[in-house]
PyMOL Python script that loads the backbone (N, CA, C, O; Angstrom):
from pymol import cmd

cmd.read_pdbstr("""\
ATOM      1  N   MET A   1      -9.059 -24.441  -0.817  1.00  0.00           N
ATOM      2  CA  MET A   1      -7.495 -23.600  -0.477  1.00  0.00           C
ATOM      3  C   MET A   1      -7.362 -23.398   1.026  1.00  0.00           C
ATOM      4  O   MET A   1      -8.493 -23.235   1.485  1.00  0.00           O
ATOM      5  N   ARG A   2      -6.667 -23.359   1.735  1.00  0.00           N
ATOM      6  CA  ARG A   2      -6.472 -23.533   3.278  1.00  0.00           C
ATOM      7  C   ARG A   2      -6.500 -21.890   3.396  1.00  0.00           C
ATOM      8  O   ARG A   2      -6.243 -21.091   2.496  1.00  0.00           O
ATOM      9  N   ILE A   3      -6.812 -21.659   4.505  1.00  0.00           N
ATOM     10  CA  ILE A   3      -6.838 -20.361   5.057  1.00  0.00           C
ATOM     11  C   ILE A   3      -5.424 -19.396   5.288  1.00  0.00           C
ATOM     12  O   ILE A   3      -5.312 -18.177   5.152  1.00  0.00           O
ATOM     13  N   PHE A   4      -4.444 -20.363   5.670  1.00  0.00           N
ATOM     14  CA  PHE A   4      -3.057 -19.699   5.570  1.00  0.00           C
ATOM     15  C   PHE A   4      -2.735 -19.314   4.107  1.00  0.00           C
ATOM     16  O   PHE A   4      -2.214 -18.212   3.939  1.00  0.00           O
ATOM     17  N   SER A   5      -2.994 -20.124   2.982  1.00  0.00           N
ATOM     18  CA  SER A   5      -2.588 -19.869   1.560  1.00  0.00           C
ATOM     19  C   SER A   5      -3.319 -18.581   1.050  1.00  0.00           C
ATOM     20  O   SER A   5      -2.686 -17.768   0.378  1.00  0.00           O
ATOM     21  N   LYS A   6      -4.851 -18.344   1.402  1.00  0.00           N
ATOM     22  CA  LYS A   6      -5.775 -17.533   1.088  1.00  0.00           C
ATOM     23  C   LYS A   6      -5.261 -16.099   1.859  1.00  0.00           C
ATOM     24  O   LYS A   6      -5.085 -15.067   1.213  1.00  0.00           O
ATOM     25  N   ALA A   7      -5.071 -16.172   3.149  1.00  0.00           N
ATOM     26  CA  ALA A   7      -4.394 -14.920   3.880  1.00  0.00           C
ATOM     27  C   ALA A   7      -3.281 -14.208   2.985  1.00  0.00           C
ATOM     28  O   ALA A   7      -3.305 -13.014   2.687  1.00  0.00           O
ATOM     29  N   LEU A   8      -2.206 -15.214   2.563  1.00  0.00           N
ATOM     30  CA  LEU A   8      -0.771 -15.213   2.269  1.00  0.00           C
ATOM     31  C   LEU A   8      -1.173 -14.383   0.546  1.00  0.00           C
ATOM     32  O   LEU A   8      -0.432 -13.504   0.106  1.00  0.00           O
ATOM     33  N   LEU A   9      -2.300 -14.814  -0.147  1.00  0.00           N
ATOM     34  CA  LEU A   9      -2.834 -14.635  -1.160  1.00  0.00           C
ATOM     35  C   LEU A   9      -3.459 -13.170  -1.215  1.00  0.00           C
ATOM     36  O   LEU A   9      -3.326 -12.476  -2.222  1.00  0.00           O
ATOM     37  N   GLY A  10      -4.206 -12.696   0.012  1.00  0.00           N
ATOM     38  CA  GLY A  10      -4.600 -11.597   0.231  1.00  0.00           C
ATOM     39  C   GLY A  10      -3.910 -10.605   0.374  1.00  0.00           C
ATOM     40  O   GLY A  10      -4.251  -9.471   0.040  1.00  0.00           O
ATOM     41  N   SER A  11      -2.668 -10.972   0.982  1.00  0.00           N
ATOM     42  CA  SER A  11      -2.079 -10.001   1.664  1.00  0.00           C
ATOM     43  C   SER A  11      -0.943  -9.399   0.529  1.00  0.00           C
ATOM     44  O   SER A  11      -0.618  -8.212   0.568  1.00  0.00           O
ATOM     45  N   THR A  12      -0.275 -10.505  -0.662  1.00  0.00           N
ATOM     46  CA  THR A  12       0.235  -9.861  -1.520  1.00  0.00           C
ATOM     47  C   THR A  12      -0.574  -9.416  -2.645  1.00  0.00           C
ATOM     48  O   THR A  12      -0.052  -8.892  -3.629  1.00  0.00           O
ATOM     49  N   ALA A  13      -2.048  -9.637  -2.521  1.00  0.00           N
ATOM     50  CA  ALA A  13      -2.453  -8.518  -3.403  1.00  0.00           C
ATOM     51  C   ALA A  13      -2.874  -6.873  -2.865  1.00  0.00           C
ATOM     52  O   ALA A  13      -3.073  -5.812  -3.456  1.00  0.00           O
ATOM     53  N   ILE A  14      -2.885  -7.320  -1.384  1.00  0.00           N
ATOM     54  CA  ILE A  14      -3.014  -5.547  -0.934  1.00  0.00           C
ATOM     55  C   ILE A  14      -1.745  -4.611  -1.132  1.00  0.00           C
ATOM     56  O   ILE A  14      -1.681  -3.444  -1.517  1.00  0.00           O
ATOM     57  N   HIS A  15      -0.487  -5.751  -0.634  1.00  0.00           N
ATOM     58  CA  HIS A  15       0.607  -5.106  -0.784  1.00  0.00           C
ATOM     59  C   HIS A  15       0.774  -4.513  -2.598  1.00  0.00           C
ATOM     60  O   HIS A  15       1.096  -3.414  -3.051  1.00  0.00           O
ATOM     61  N   GLY A  16       0.435  -5.656  -3.193  1.00  0.00           N
ATOM     62  CA  GLY A  16       0.646  -5.161  -5.045  1.00  0.00           C
ATOM     63  C   GLY A  16      -0.239  -4.261  -5.461  1.00  0.00           C
ATOM     64  O   GLY A  16       0.076  -3.533  -6.402  1.00  0.00           O
ATOM     65  N   ILE A  17      -1.310  -4.157  -4.941  1.00  0.00           N
ATOM     66  CA  ILE A  17      -2.241  -2.736  -4.927  1.00  0.00           C
ATOM     67  C   ILE A  17      -1.575  -1.485  -4.911  1.00  0.00           C
ATOM     68  O   ILE A  17      -1.367  -0.669  -5.810  1.00  0.00           O
ATOM     69  N   TYR A  18      -1.192  -1.505  -3.325  1.00  0.00           N
ATOM     70  CA  TYR A  18      -0.412  -0.587  -2.867  1.00  0.00           C
ATOM     71  C   TYR A  18       1.013  -0.073  -3.668  1.00  0.00           C
ATOM     72  O   TYR A  18       1.229   1.114  -3.914  1.00  0.00           O
ATOM     73  N   PHE A  19       1.800  -1.016  -3.973  1.00  0.00           N
ATOM     74  CA  PHE A  19       2.932  -0.524  -4.819  1.00  0.00           C
ATOM     75  C   PHE A  19       2.756  -0.152  -6.232  1.00  0.00           C
ATOM     76  O   PHE A  19       3.493   0.707  -6.716  1.00  0.00           O
ATOM     77  N   VAL A  20       1.739  -0.792  -7.016  1.00  0.00           N
ATOM     78  CA  VAL A  20       1.317  -0.098  -8.220  1.00  0.00           C
ATOM     79  C   VAL A  20       0.459   1.382  -8.156  1.00  0.00           C
ATOM     80  O   VAL A  20       0.345   2.297  -8.972  1.00  0.00           O
ATOM     81  N   THR A  21       0.018   1.206  -7.051  1.00  0.00           N
ATOM     82  CA  THR A  21      -0.799   2.793  -6.890  1.00  0.00           C
ATOM     83  C   THR A  21       0.440   3.861  -6.636  1.00  0.00           C
ATOM     84  O   THR A  21       0.430   4.892  -7.309  1.00  0.00           O
ATOM     85  N   THR A  22       1.217   3.703  -5.940  1.00  0.00           N
ATOM     86  CA  THR A  22       2.485   4.440  -5.285  1.00  0.00           C
ATOM     87  C   THR A  22       3.012   4.618  -6.768  1.00  0.00           C
ATOM     88  O   THR A  22       2.848   5.769  -7.174  1.00  0.00           O
ATOM     89  N   PHE A  23       3.626   3.726  -7.706  1.00  0.00           N
ATOM     90  CA  PHE A  23       4.368   4.137  -8.812  1.00  0.00           C
ATOM     91  C   PHE A  23       3.269   4.559  -9.988  1.00  0.00           C
ATOM     92  O   PHE A  23       3.782   5.128 -10.952  1.00  0.00           O
ATOM     93  N   ALA A  24       2.074   4.394 -10.036  1.00  0.00           N
ATOM     94  CA  ALA A  24       1.241   5.202 -10.946  1.00  0.00           C
ATOM     95  C   ALA A  24       1.345   6.569 -10.581  1.00  0.00           C
ATOM     96  O   ALA A  24       1.621   7.463 -11.380  1.00  0.00           O
ATOM     97  N   VAL A  25       1.068   6.769  -9.072  1.00  0.00           N
ATOM     98  CA  VAL A  25       0.919   8.630  -8.742  1.00  0.00           C
ATOM     99  C   VAL A  25       2.187   9.062  -9.297  1.00  0.00           C
ATOM    100  O   VAL A  25       2.332   9.965 -10.121  1.00  0.00           O
ATOM    101  N   GLY A  26       3.411   8.092  -8.598  1.00  0.00           N
ATOM    102  CA  GLY A  26       4.653   9.128  -9.058  1.00  0.00           C
ATOM    103  C   GLY A  26       4.805   9.545 -10.603  1.00  0.00           C
ATOM    104  O   GLY A  26       5.230  10.578 -11.120  1.00  0.00           O
ATOM    105  N   TYR A  27       4.217   8.163 -11.231  1.00  0.00           N
ATOM    106  CA  TYR A  27       4.474   8.476 -13.012  1.00  0.00           C
ATOM    107  C   TYR A  27       3.845   9.599 -13.163  1.00  0.00           C
ATOM    108  O   TYR A  27       4.540  10.433 -13.742  1.00  0.00           O
ATOM    109  N   VAL A  28       2.678  10.002 -12.838  1.00  0.00           N
ATOM    110  CA  VAL A  28       1.291  10.727 -13.086  1.00  0.00           C
ATOM    111  C   VAL A  28       1.947  12.184 -12.908  1.00  0.00           C
ATOM    112  O   VAL A  28       2.011  13.134 -13.687  1.00  0.00           O
ATOM    113  N   LYS A  29       2.359  12.026 -11.739  1.00  0.00           N
ATOM    114  CA  LYS A  29       2.580  13.405 -11.124  1.00  0.00           C
ATOM    115  C   LYS A  29       4.275  13.865 -12.158  1.00  0.00           C
ATOM    116  O   LYS A  29       4.504  14.994 -12.591  1.00  0.00           O
ATOM    117  N   THR A  30       5.060  12.845 -12.297  1.00  0.00           N
ATOM    118  CA  THR A  30       6.376  13.068 -13.117  1.00  0.00           C
ATOM    119  C   THR A  30       5.767  13.682 -14.690  1.00  0.00           C
ATOM    120  O   THR A  30       6.047  14.815 -15.081  1.00  0.00           O
ATOM    121  N   MET A  31       5.081  12.916 -15.315  1.00  0.00           N
ATOM    122  CA  MET A  31       4.618  13.505 -16.596  1.00  0.00           C
ATOM    123  C   MET A  31       3.932  14.636 -16.984  1.00  0.00           C
ATOM    124  O   MET A  31       3.948  15.209 -18.073  1.00  0.00           O
ATOM    125  N   THR A  32       3.055  15.009 -15.520  1.00  0.00           N
ATOM    126  CA  THR A  32       2.530  16.293 -15.846  1.00  0.00           C
ATOM    127  C   THR A  32       2.814  17.198 -15.174  1.00  0.00           C
ATOM    128  O   THR A  32       2.044  18.136 -14.965  1.00  0.00           O
ATOM    129  N   TYR A  33       4.114  17.092 -14.641  1.00  0.00           N
ATOM    130  CA  TYR A  33       4.922  18.039 -13.901  1.00  0.00           C
ATOM    131  C   TYR A  33       5.191  19.097 -15.045  1.00  0.00           C
ATOM    132  O   TYR A  33       5.782  18.735 -16.063  1.00  0.00           O
ATOM    133  N   LYS A  34       4.676  20.666 -14.855  1.00  0.00           N
ATOM    134  CA  LYS A  34       5.556  21.780 -15.787  1.00  0.00           C
ATOM    135  C   LYS A  34       5.985  22.795 -15.147  1.00  0.00           C
ATOM    136  O   LYS A  34       5.297  23.725 -14.727  1.00  0.00           O
ATOM    137  N   PRO A  35       7.311  22.638 -15.030  1.00  0.00           N
ATOM    138  CA  PRO A  35       8.154  23.642 -14.294  1.00  0.00           C
ATOM    139  C   PRO A  35       7.687  25.418 -14.889  1.00  0.00           C
ATOM    140  O   PRO A  35       7.361  25.690 -16.044  1.00  0.00           O
ATOM    141  N   ASP A  36       7.768  26.264 -13.899  1.00  0.00           N
ATOM    142  CA  ASP A  36       7.316  27.755 -14.207  1.00  0.00           C
ATOM    143  C   ASP A  36       8.355  28.544 -14.349  1.00  0.00           C
ATOM    144  O   ASP A  36       8.762  29.094 -13.327  1.00  0.00           O
ATOM    145  N   TRP A  37       8.981  28.779 -15.499  1.00  0.00           N
ATOM    146  CA  TRP A  37      10.206  29.007 -15.870  1.00  0.00           C
ATOM    147  C   TRP A  37      10.086  30.604 -15.286  1.00  0.00           C
ATOM    148  O   TRP A  37      11.051  30.924 -14.592  1.00  0.00           O
ATOM    149  N   GLU A  38       9.158  31.539 -15.445  1.00  0.00           N
ATOM    150  CA  GLU A  38       9.082  32.797 -15.275  1.00  0.00           C
ATOM    151  C   GLU A  38       8.996  33.139 -13.793  1.00  0.00           C
ATOM    152  O   GLU A  38       9.434  34.218 -13.394  1.00  0.00           O
ATOM    153  N   ALA A  39       8.545  32.415 -13.117  1.00  0.00           N
ATOM    154  CA  ALA A  39       8.580  32.355 -11.827  1.00  0.00           C
ATOM    155  C   ALA A  39      10.168  32.230 -11.242  1.00  0.00           C
ATOM    156  O   ALA A  39      10.898  33.073 -10.720  1.00  0.00           O
ATOM    157  N   ALA A  40      10.342  31.023 -11.513  1.00  0.00           N
ATOM    158  CA  ALA A  40      11.970  30.754 -10.978  1.00  0.00           C
ATOM    159  C   ALA A  40      12.938  32.100 -11.652  1.00  0.00           C
ATOM    160  O   ALA A  40      13.729  32.610 -10.859  1.00  0.00           O
ATOM    161  N   TRP A  41      12.914  32.385 -12.358  1.00  0.00           N
ATOM    162  CA  TRP A  41      13.832  33.705 -12.801  1.00  0.00           C
ATOM    163  C   TRP A  41      13.320  35.090 -12.247  1.00  0.00           C
ATOM    164  O   TRP A  41      14.061  36.072 -12.287  1.00  0.00           O
ATOM    165  N   SER A  42      12.245  35.149 -11.812  1.00  0.00           N
ATOM    166  CA  SER A  42      11.758  36.571 -11.256  1.00  0.00           C
ATOM    167  C   SER A  42      12.198  36.425  -9.547  1.00  0.00           C
ATOM    168  O   SER A  42      12.347  37.344  -8.741  1.00  0.00           O
ATOM    169  N   ASN A  43      12.328  35.106  -9.350  1.00  0.00           N
ATOM    170  CA  ASN A  43      12.802  34.819  -7.731  1.00  0.00           C
ATOM    171  C   ASN A  43      13.984  34.169  -7.350  1.00  0.00           C
ATOM    172  O   ASN A  43      14.111  33.164  -6.651  1.00  0.00           O
ATOM    173  N   VAL A  44      15.225  35.185  -8.146  1.00  0.00           N
ATOM    174  CA  VAL A  44      16.492  34.775  -7.914  1.00  0.00           C
ATOM    175  C   VAL A  44      17.010  34.448  -6.238  1.00  0.00           C
ATOM    176  O   VAL A  44      16.989  35.328  -5.378  1.00  0.00           O
ATOM    177  N   GLU A  45      17.357  33.366  -6.037  1.00  0.00           N
ATOM    178  CA  GLU A  45      18.211  33.399  -4.904  1.00  0.00           C
ATOM    179  C   GLU A  45      19.433  32.660  -4.942  1.00  0.00           C
ATOM    180  O   GLU A  45      19.790  31.927  -5.865  1.00  0.00           O
ATOM    181  N   ASN A  46      20.283  32.983  -3.488  1.00  0.00           N
ATOM    182  CA  ASN A  46      21.624  31.910  -3.530  1.00  0.00           C
ATOM    183  C   ASN A  46      21.303  30.691  -3.203  1.00  0.00           C
ATOM    184  O   ASN A  46      20.450  30.630  -2.318  1.00  0.00           O
ATOM    185  N   LEU A  47      22.001  28.892  -3.939  1.00  0.00           N
ATOM    186  CA  LEU A  47      21.445  28.500  -3.617  1.00  0.00           C
ATOM    187  C   LEU A  47      21.910  27.743  -2.270  1.00  0.00           C
ATOM    188  O   LEU A  47      22.944  28.179  -1.765  1.00  0.00           O
ATOM    189  N   ARG A  48      21.399  26.874  -1.753  1.00  0.00           N
ATOM    190  CA  ARG A  48      21.538  26.222  -0.464  1.00  0.00           C
ATOM    191  C   ARG A  48      22.637  25.179  -0.605  1.00  0.00           C
ATOM    192  O   ARG A  48      22.733  24.476  -1.611  1.00  0.00           O
ATOM    193  N   SER A  49      23.571  25.090   0.573  1.00  0.00           N
ATOM    194  CA  SER A  49      24.513  24.331   0.294  1.00  0.00           C
ATOM    195  C   SER A  49      23.896  22.890   1.007  1.00  0.00           C
ATOM    196  O   SER A  49      24.755  22.009   0.960  1.00  0.00           O
ATOM    197  N   ASP A  50      23.217  22.650   1.351  1.00  0.00           N
ATOM    198  CA  ASP A  50      22.560  21.473   2.274  1.00  0.00           C
ATOM    199  C   ASP A  50      21.616  20.542   1.566  1.00  0.00           C
ATOM    200  O   ASP A  50      20.668  20.965   0.904  1.00  0.00           O
ATOM    201  N   VAL A  51      21.863  19.401   1.702  1.00  0.00           N
ATOM    202  CA  VAL A  51      21.125  18.353   0.798  1.00  0.00           C
ATOM    203  C   VAL A  51      19.980  17.736   1.599  1.00  0.00           C
ATOM    204  O   VAL A  51      20.127  17.450   2.787  1.00  0.00           O
ATOM    205  N   ALA A  52      19.125  17.584   1.104  1.00  0.00           N
ATOM    206  CA  ALA A  52      17.856  17.111   1.998  1.00  0.00           C
ATOM    207  C   ALA A  52      17.347  15.637   1.321  1.00  0.00           C
ATOM    208  O   ALA A  52      17.012  15.693   0.138  1.00  0.00           O
ATOM    209  N   PHE A  53      17.296  14.766   1.776  1.00  0.00           N
ATOM    210  CA  PHE A  53      16.721  13.345   1.095  1.00  0.00           C
ATOM    211  C   PHE A  53      15.579  13.033   2.058  1.00  0.00           C
ATOM    212  O   PHE A  53      15.466  13.424   3.220  1.00  0.00           O
ATOM    213  N   GLY A  54      14.688  12.192   1.300  1.00  0.00           N
ATOM    214  CA  GLY A  54      13.763  11.743   1.561  1.00  0.00           C
ATOM    215  C   GLY A  54      13.424  10.763   2.492  1.00  0.00           C
ATOM    216  O   GLY A  54      14.383  10.042   2.770  1.00  0.00           O
ATOM    217  N   TYR A  55      12.671  10.565   2.911  1.00  0.00           N
ATOM    218  CA  TYR A  55      12.626   9.411   4.188  1.00  0.00           C
ATOM    219  C   TYR A  55      12.470   7.990   3.185  1.00  0.00           C
ATOM    220  O   TYR A  55      11.923   8.069   2.084  1.00  0.00           O
ATOM    221  N   VAL A  56      12.977   6.806   3.677  1.00  0.00           N
ATOM    222  CA  VAL A  56      12.914   5.387   2.761  1.00  0.00           C
ATOM    223  C   VAL A  56      12.885   4.937   4.113  1.00  0.00           C
ATOM    224  O   VAL A  56      13.734   5.231   4.954  1.00  0.00           O
ATOM    225  N   PRO A  57      11.597   4.008   4.357  1.00  0.00           N
ATOM    226  CA  PRO A  57      11.317   3.133   5.343  1.00  0.00           C
ATOM    227  C   PRO A  57      12.215   1.829   5.164  1.00  0.00           C
ATOM    228  O   PRO A  57      12.707   1.510   4.081  1.00  0.00           O
ATOM    229  N   SER A  58      12.370   1.123   6.328  1.00  0.00           N
ATOM    230  CA  SER A  58      13.274  -0.175   6.406  1.00  0.00           C
ATOM    231  C   SER A  58      12.442  -1.441   5.428  1.00  0.00           C
ATOM    232  O   SER A  58      11.217  -1.372   5.337  1.00  0.00           O
ATOM    233  N   PRO A  59      12.916  -2.146   4.991  1.00  0.00           N
ATOM    234  CA  PRO A  59      12.716  -3.508   4.523  1.00  0.00           C
ATOM    235  C   PRO A  59      11.774  -4.050   5.344  1.00  0.00           C
ATOM    236  O   PRO A  59      10.603  -4.264   5.032  1.00  0.00           O
ATOM    237  N   ILE A  60      12.390  -4.317   6.604  1.00  0.00           N
ATOM    238  CA  ILE A  60      12.116  -5.019   7.339  1.00  0.00           C
ATOM    239  C   ILE A  60      10.252  -4.437   7.931  1.00  0.00           C
ATOM    240  O   ILE A  60       9.422  -5.169   8.470  1.00  0.00           O
ATOM    241  N   LEU A  61      10.112  -3.179   7.637  1.00  0.00           N
ATOM    242  CA  LEU A  61       8.820  -2.486   7.920  1.00  0.00           C
ATOM    243  C   LEU A  61       7.986  -2.956   6.786  1.00  0.00           C
ATOM    244  O   LEU A  61       6.790  -3.129   7.022  1.00  0.00           O
ATOM    245  N   TYR A  62       8.442  -3.194   5.572  1.00  0.00           N
ATOM    246  CA  TYR A  62       7.554  -4.068   4.809  1.00  0.00           C
ATOM    247  C   TYR A  62       7.173  -5.405   4.911  1.00  0.00           C
ATOM    248  O   TYR A  62       6.018  -5.754   4.667  1.00  0.00           O
ATOM    249  N   VAL A  63       8.279  -6.391   5.341  1.00  0.00           N
ATOM    250  CA  VAL A  63       7.871  -7.567   5.780  1.00  0.00           C
ATOM    251  C   VAL A  63       6.961  -7.847   6.726  1.00  0.00           C
ATOM    252  O   VAL A  63       6.293  -8.881   6.717  1.00  0.00           O
ATOM    253  N   GLY A  64       6.878  -6.952   7.595  1.00  0.00           N
ATOM    254  CA  GLY A  64       5.800  -6.978   9.073  1.00  0.00           C
ATOM    255  C   GLY A  64       4.962  -6.763   8.595  1.00  0.00           C
ATOM    256  O   GLY A  64       4.059  -7.599   8.547  1.00  0.00           O
ATOM    257  N   SER A  65       4.842  -5.505   7.991  1.00  0.00           N
ATOM    258  CA  SER A  65       3.032  -5.242   7.377  1.00  0.00           C
ATOM    259  C   SER A  65       2.512  -6.036   6.658  1.00  0.00           C
ATOM    260  O   SER A  65       1.312  -6.193   6.433  1.00  0.00           O
ATOM    261  N   PHE A  66       3.902  -6.894   6.030  1.00  0.00           N
ATOM    262  CA  PHE A  66       2.986  -8.043   5.083  1.00  0.00           C
ATOM    263  C   PHE A  66       2.389  -9.257   5.869  1.00  0.00           C
ATOM    264  O   PHE A  66       1.385  -9.867   5.501  1.00  0.00           O
ATOM    265  N   LEU A  67       3.067  -9.522   6.920  1.00  0.00           N
ATOM    266  CA  LEU A  67       2.701 -10.552   7.740  1.00  0.00           C
ATOM    267  C   LEU A  67       1.717  -9.996   8.533  1.00  0.00           C
ATOM    268  O   LEU A  67       0.759 -10.769   8.490  1.00  0.00           O
ATOM    269  N   VAL A  68       1.496  -9.151   9.158  1.00  0.00           N
ATOM    270  CA  VAL A  68       0.601  -8.546   9.669  1.00  0.00           C
ATOM    271  C   VAL A  68      -0.645  -8.375   9.041  1.00  0.00           C
ATOM    272  O   VAL A  68      -1.666  -8.606   9.688  1.00  0.00           O
ATOM    273  N   THR A  69      -0.722  -7.897   7.541  1.00  0.00           N
ATOM    274  CA  THR A  69      -1.642  -8.074   6.842  1.00  0.00           C
ATOM    275  C   THR A  69      -2.363  -9.728   6.429  1.00  0.00           C
ATOM    276  O   THR A  69      -3.504 -10.114   6.174  1.00  0.00           O
ATOM    277  N   ALA A  70      -1.271 -10.265   6.510  1.00  0.00           N
ATOM    278  CA  ALA A  70      -1.690 -11.751   6.178  1.00  0.00           C
ATOM    279  C   ALA A  70      -2.556 -12.135   7.766  1.00  0.00           C
ATOM    280  O   ALA A  70      -3.761 -12.381   7.713  1.00  0.00           O
ATOM    281  N   LEU A  71      -2.143 -12.145   8.525  1.00  0.00           N
ATOM    282  CA  LEU A  71      -2.554 -12.636  10.057  1.00  0.00           C
ATOM    283  C   LEU A  71      -4.297 -11.630   9.965  1.00  0.00           C
ATOM    284  O   LEU A  71      -5.381 -12.135  10.258  1.00  0.00           O
ATOM    285  N   VAL A  72      -4.149 -10.586   9.624  1.00  0.00           N
ATOM    286  CA  VAL A  72      -5.444  -9.625   9.564  1.00  0.00           C
ATOM    287  C   VAL A  72      -6.534 -10.415   8.494  1.00  0.00           C
ATOM    288  O   VAL A  72      -7.736 -10.587   8.701  1.00  0.00           O
ATOM    289  N   CYS A  73      -5.796 -10.815   7.363  1.00  0.00           N
ATOM    290  CA  CYS A  73      -6.917 -11.399   6.456  1.00  0.00           C
ATOM    291  C   CYS A  73      -6.793 -13.100   7.064  1.00  0.00           C
ATOM    292  O   CYS A  73      -7.752 -13.686   6.562  1.00  0.00           O
ATOM    293  N   SER A  74      -6.352 -13.639   7.542  1.00  0.00           N
ATOM    294  CA  SER A  74      -6.605 -15.193   8.094  1.00  0.00           C
ATOM    295  C   SER A  74      -7.664 -14.657   9.329  1.00  0.00           C
ATOM    296  O   SER A  74      -8.693 -15.328   9.416  1.00  0.00           O
ATOM    297  N   ILE A  75      -7.564 -13.844  10.018  1.00  0.00           N
ATOM    298  CA  ILE A  75      -8.744 -13.599  10.851  1.00  0.00           C
ATOM    299  C   ILE A  75      -9.990 -13.129  10.305  1.00  0.00           C
ATOM    300  O   ILE A  75     -10.987 -13.398  10.975  1.00  0.00           O
ATOM    301  N   ILE A  76     -10.168 -12.435   9.148  1.00  0.00           N
ATOM    302  CA  ILE A  76     -11.232 -12.230   8.899  1.00  0.00           C
ATOM    303  C   ILE A  76     -11.733 -13.194   7.942  1.00  0.00           C
ATOM    304  O   ILE A  76     -12.961 -13.152   7.871  1.00  0.00           O
ATOM    305  N   LEU A  77     -11.176 -14.071   7.163  1.00  0.00           N
ATOM    306  CA  LEU A  77     -11.281 -15.398   6.265  1.00  0.00           C
ATOM    307  C   LEU A  77     -12.176 -16.384   7.370  1.00  0.00           C
ATOM    308  O   LEU A  77     -13.225 -16.965   7.093  1.00  0.00           O
ATOM    309  N   ARG A  78     -11.411 -16.406   8.795  1.00  0.00           N
ATOM    310  CA  ARG A  78     -12.046 -17.290   9.905  1.00  0.00           C
ATOM    311  C   ARG A  78     -13.268 -16.951  10.411  1.00  0.00           C
ATOM    312  O   ARG A  78     -13.960 -17.825  10.932  1.00  0.00           O
ATOM    313  N   ARG A  79     -13.712 -15.604  10.325  1.00  0.00           N
ATOM    314  CA  ARG A  79     -14.668 -15.372  11.019  1.00  0.00           C
ATOM    315  C   ARG A  79     -16.244 -15.100   9.660  1.00  0.00           C
ATOM    316  O   ARG A  79     -17.453 -14.891   9.755  1.00  0.00           O
ATOM    317  N   TYR A  80     -15.261 -15.268   8.560  1.00  0.00           N
ATOM    318  CA  TYR A  80     -16.311 -15.380   7.464  1.00  0.00           C
ATOM    319  C   TYR A  80     -16.845 -16.424   7.600  1.00  0.00           C
ATOM    320  O   TYR A  80     -18.063 -16.553   7.719  1.00  0.00           O
ATOM    321  N   GLU A  81     -15.743 -17.656   7.607  1.00  0.00           N
ATOM    322  CA  GLU A  81     -16.412 -19.210   7.245  1.00  0.00           C
ATOM    323  C   GLU A  81     -17.073 -19.504   8.701  1.00  0.00           C
ATOM    324  O   GLU A  81     -17.913 -20.398   8.793  1.00  0.00           O
ATOM    325  N   LYS A  82     -16.734 -18.839   9.696  1.00  0.00           N
ATOM    326  CA  LYS A  82     -17.715 -19.195  10.725  1.00  0.00           C
ATOM    327  C   LYS A  82     -18.939 -18.729  10.926  1.00  0.00           C
ATOM    328  O   LYS A  82     -19.652 -19.201  11.812  1.00  0.00           O
ATOM    329  N   PHE A  83     -19.366 -17.665  10.065  1.00  0.00           N
ATOM    330  CA  PHE A  83     -20.418 -16.694   9.911  1.00  0.00           C
ATOM    331  C   PHE A  83     -21.051 -17.273   8.949  1.00  0.00           C
ATOM    332  O   PHE A  83     -22.278 -17.206   9.026  1.00  0.00           O
ATOM    333  N   SER A  84     -20.546 -17.900   7.938  1.00  0.00           N
ATOM    334  CA  SER A  84     -21.249 -18.605   6.991  1.00  0.00           C
ATOM    335  C   SER A  84     -21.610 -19.953   7.306  1.00  0.00           C
ATOM    336  O   SER A  84     -22.682 -20.189   6.749  1.00  0.00           O
ATOM    337  N   SER A  85     -21.248 -20.820   7.869  1.00  0.00           N
ATOM    338  CA  SER A  85     -21.170 -22.146   8.343  1.00  0.00           C
ATOM    339  C   SER A  85     -22.519 -22.127   9.311  1.00  0.00           C
ATOM    340  O   SER A  85     -23.352 -23.034   9.301  1.00  0.00           O
ATOM    341  N   THR A  86     -22.602 -20.897  10.184  1.00  0.00           N
ATOM    342  CA  THR A  86     -23.378 -21.171  11.189  1.00  0.00           C
ATOM    343  C   THR A  86     -24.795 -20.520  10.452  1.00  0.00           C
ATOM    344  O   THR A  86     -25.816 -21.133  10.762  1.00  0.00           O
ATOM    345  N   SER A  87     -24.977 -19.424   9.570  1.00  0.00           N
ATOM    346  CA  SER A  87     -25.673 -18.990   8.876  1.00  0.00           C
ATOM    347  C   SER A  87     -26.377 -20.207   7.968  1.00  0.00           C
ATOM    348  O   SER A  87     -27.605 -20.284   7.955  1.00  0.00           O
ATOM    349  N   SER A  88     -25.615 -21.093   7.259  1.00  0.00           N
ATOM    350  CA  SER A  88     -26.222 -22.117   6.481  1.00  0.00           C
ATOM    351  C   SER A  88     -26.960 -23.045   7.441  1.00  0.00           C
ATOM    352  O   SER A  88     -28.018 -23.570   7.094  1.00  0.00           O
ATOM    353  N   GLU A  89     -26.403 -23.265   8.686  1.00  0.00           N
ATOM    354  CA  GLU A  89     -26.996 -24.380   9.718  1.00  0.00           C
ATOM    355  C   GLU A  89     -28.300 -23.800  10.271  1.00  0.00           C
ATOM    356  O   GLU A  89     -29.190 -24.538  10.693  1.00  0.00           O
ATOM    357  N   THR A  90     -28.378 -22.748  10.263  1.00  0.00           N
ATOM    358  CA  THR A  90     -29.651 -21.926  11.027  1.00  0.00           C
ATOM    359  C   THR A  90     -30.709 -21.960  10.016  1.00  0.00           C
ATOM    360  O   THR A  90     -31.890 -22.097  10.334  1.00  0.00           O
ATOM    361  N   GLY A  91     -30.295 -21.832   8.753  1.00  0.00           N
ATOM    362  CA  GLY A  91     -31.231 -21.601   7.500  1.00  0.00           C
ATOM    363  C   GLY A  91     -31.234 -20.270   7.132  1.00  0.00           C
ATOM    364  O   GLY A  91     -31.979 -19.919   6.217  1.00  0.00           O
ATOM    365  N   VAL A  92     -30.429 -19.362   7.769  1.00  0.00           N
ATOM    366  CA  VAL A  92     -30.649 -17.786   7.105  1.00  0.00           C
ATOM    367  C   VAL A  92     -29.668 -18.077   5.922  1.00  0.00           C
ATOM    368  O   VAL A  92     -28.560 -18.611   5.941  1.00  0.00           O
ATOM    369  N   SER A  93     -30.333 -17.615   4.986  1.00  0.00           N
ATOM    370  CA  SER A  93     -29.910 -17.069   3.690  1.00  0.00           C
ATOM    371  C   SER A  93     -29.550 -15.788   3.194  1.00  0.00           C
ATOM    372  O   SER A  93     -29.231 -15.651   2.013  1.00  0.00           O
TER     373      SER A  93
END
""", "prot")
cmd.dss("prot")
cmd.show_as("cartoon", "prot")
cmd.util.cbc("prot")
cmd.orient("prot")
């Protein structure tokens, strides 16, 4: 397999692990959340009128991180191949 396809496979694996881990952590936090109703009733306040939304990164950021990760994987693979070929030529095992 060529270095480019190996680098794309490595980048896909790294990003897949990242997304699966993110979803798993969110799922576990959702399933184990137990609201404290007693504390909520004892601390009654007026509701705020503003709304806060979380931060969502741009999809372009994910594409960029995918390409950068593929580049890093290809650099690592090239250095590994260079190291393994020079070590086999010199007789180092």
